[in-house]
C-alpha positions in Angstrom: 30.1 7.1 25.1 29.4 8.2 21.6 25.9 9.4 20.6 25.8 7.2 17.5 26.0 4.2 19.8 22.4 5.0 20.8 21.1 5.7 17.3 20.1 9.3 17.9 17.7 10.8 15.4 16.8 14.5 14.9 14.9 16.7 12.5 14.4 20.4 12.3 12.6 20.6 15.7 13.2 17.5 17.8 15.9 15.1 18.9 14.7 11.5 19.4 16.3 9.5 22.2 16.1 5.7 22.5 14.8 4.4 25.8 18.2 3.1 27.0 19.7 6.6 26.7 16.7 8.3 28.2 17.2 6.3 31.4 20.7 7.8 31.7 19.4 11.4 31.8 19.3 13.3 35.1 16.2 12.6 37.2 14.8 16.2 36.8 15.0 15.8 33.0 13.3 12.5 33.1 10.6 13.8 35.4 10.0 16.8 33.1 9.7 14.6 30.0 7.3 12.2 31.8 5.1 15.1 32.9 5.1 16.5 29.3 4.2 13.1 28.0 1.3 12.7 30.5 0.1 16.2 29.6 0.0 15.2 25.9 -1.8 11.9 26.6 -4.4 13.7 28.7 -5.1 16.1 25.9 -5.3 13.3 23.3 -7.8 11.5 25.6 -10.1 14.5 25.5 -10.2 14.5 21.7 -9.8 10.8 21.2 -12.7 10.3 18.8 -11.8 13.3 16.7 -8.2 12.2 16.5 -9.2 8.8 15.3 -11.5 10.4 12.7 -8.7 12.7 11.6 -6.3 9.8 11.1 -8.8 7.9 9.0 -9.5 11.0 6.9 -5.9 11.7 6.4 -5.3 8.1 5.3 -7.6 8.9 2.3 -5.6 11.8 1.1 -3.1 9.6 -0.8 -6.0 8.1 -2.7 -7.2 11.6 -3.8 -3.6 12.5 -4.8 -3.5 9.3 -6.9 -6.8 10.1 -8.5 -5.5 13.6 -9.5 -2.3 12.2 -11.0 -4.1 9.5 -13.0 -6.4 12.1 -14.5 -3.3 14.2 -15.3 -1.8 11.2 -17.1 -5.1 10.6 -19.0 -5.1 14.2 -20.2 -1.4 14.4 -21.2 -0.5 10.9 -22.5 -2.4 10.9 -25.8 -0.5 12.3 -28.7 -2.0 10.2 -31.4 -4.6 7.4 -31.6 -2.5 4.2 -31.9 -3.2 0.7 -30.6 -0.6 1.3 -27.9 -2.0 4.7 -26.8 -5.5 3.4 -26.8 -4.4 0.5 -24.5 -2.7 2.9 -22.2 -5.8 5.0 -22.0 -7.8 1.9 -21.1 -5.3 1.0 -18.4 -5.3 4.5 -17.0 -9.1 4.7 -17.1 -9.3 1.4 -15.2 -7.0 2.9 -12.5 -9.0 6.1 -12.3 -12.4 4.4 -12.0 -11.3 1.9 -9.4 -9.4 4.5 -7.4 -12.4 6.9 -7.4 -14.7 4.1 -6.2 -12.4 3.4 -3.2 -13.2 6.8 -1.8 -16.9 5.7 -1.4 -16.3 2.2 -0.2 -16.6 1.4 3.5 -14.8 -1.3 5.4 -12.4 -1.9 8.4 -13.7 1.3 10.0 -12.5 3.4 7.1 -14.0 6.9 6.6 -15.7 7.2 3.2 -17.2 9.9 1.2 -20.9 10.1 0.6 -22.8 10.7 -2.6 -24.9 13.3 -0.8 -21.9 15.5 -0.3 -21.4 15.8 -4.1 -23.0 18.9 -5.8 -26.2 18.1 -7.6 -24.8 18.9 -11.1 -21.9 16.4 -10.6 -24.0 13.5 -9.3 -24.7 12.1 -12.8 -20.9 12.1 -13.4 -20.5 10.2 -10.1 -23.2 7.7 -11.0 -21.6 7.1 -14.4 -18.2 6.4 -12.8 -19.8 4.0 -10.2 -21.7 2.2 -12.9 -18.5 1.8 -15.0 -16.8 0.4 -11.9 -19.5 -2.1 -11.1 -20.3 -3.3 -14.6 -17.0 -2.9 -16.5 -13.8 -2.3 -14.6 -14.3 -4.4 -11.4 -16.6 -7.1 -12.8 -17.2 -8.6 -16.2 -20.8 -7.6 -16.3 -22.6 -6.1 -19.3 -22.1 -2.4 -19.8 -23.3 -0.2 -22.7 -19.7 0.8 -23.6 -18.6 -2.8 -24.3 -20.0 -5.3 -26.8 -18.6 -8.6 -28.1 -19.6 -11.2 -30.7 -18.2 -14.4 -32.2 -18.1 -15.0 -36.0 -18.1 -18.6 -37.0 -17.2 -19.7 -40.5 -17.1 -23.2 -42.1 -14.7 -24.2 -44.9 -15.9 -27.7 -45.7 -13.9 -29.6 -43.1 -13.4 -27.2 -40.2 -15.0 -24.4 -38.2 -13.1 -21.1 -37.7 -14.0 -18.8 -34.8 -13.1 -15.1 -34.8 -13.9 -13.0 -31.7 -14.8 -9.4 -32.1 -15.0 -6.8 -29.3 -16.0 -3.2 -29.4 -15.4 -0.8 -26.5 -15.7 2.9 -25.9 -13.8 5.1 -23.6 -13.1 8.8 -23.0 -9.8 9.7 -24.7 -8.1 12.0 -22.2 -10.7 11.2 -19.6 -14.1 12.8 -19.3 -14.0 16.6 -19.1 -16.3 16.7 -16.0 -14.0 14.4 -14.1 -11.7 17.4 -13.5 -14.4 19.4 -11.7 -15.3 16.3 -9.6 -11.6 15.8 -8.6 -11.3 19.5 -7.7 -14.4 19.3 -5.5 -13.4 16.1 -3.7 -9.9 17.6 -2.9 -11.4 20.7 -1.5 -14.1 18.8 0.4 -11.5 16.5 2.0 -9.4 19.4 3.2 -12.4 21.2 4.5 -13.3 18.1 6.6 -9.7 17.9 8.0 -9.7 21.6 9.1 -13.2 21.3 10.6 -11.8 18.5 12.9 -8.7 20.5 13.7 -10.9 23.5 14.7 -13.0 21.2 16.9 -9.9 19.8 18.6 -8.6 23.3 19.2 -11.8 24.2 21.0 -12.0 21.0 22.9 -8.4 20.9 24.2 -7.5 24.5 24.4 -4.4 23.9 22.2 -3.9 25.0 18.6 -4.1 22.0 16.1 -2.7 22.4 12.6 -2.0 20.3 9.6 1.4 20.4 8.0 1.2 20.4 4.2 3.8 21.3 1.5 3.3 22.8 -1.9 1.2 20.9 -4.4 3.1 18.9 -7.1 3.7 20.6 -10.4 1.1 18.5 -12.2 -1.8 19.3 -9.8 -4.3 21.4 -11.7 -2.3 21.1 -14.9 -4.5 18.6 -16.9 -3.7 19.9 -20.3 
């Protein structure tokens, strides 16, 4: 019998056994594993609601990472104002605005951030982003940063129509967005560790959150 026949997996701490191989282990090993499994399930049952909340909160972390990276790209991708660079800024701004708004949208039991958690001096910045989302980037409503008109000319036997559009945007993103991103990232991690502390007290076991070093671009907005 070769181990690869059973698709064994391992990492730095554990070896993962498929069920068919587990059944071949000596009874005392199987009993010990089952007891350990039951112990873990009992502990999880104690902190069930907190674990669910933790999972939902952690599911939001990729969104905050995306937000930070998009802002980094906004700050570093403009070298000169050309039609192509302006269009790229518009695309990145759209991604930033929509991604930010996702953090405050509820649905399917998802955890969301609340405007009340944002510091008072940053709430106008938040409101500006949400208005942009609702009236410009998620819907084709009227927003003060966009205007359009049609010019009609007549040359004796035909009408010629020319569409004109004016729009404004923050080249490199708005400066205050950086502080807002920094706050949200810190706030998210604070909520995660509050839940971990609560689980530690409830279960009597230490709960921790594995995290690696931040990417090179985090905090480097140019």
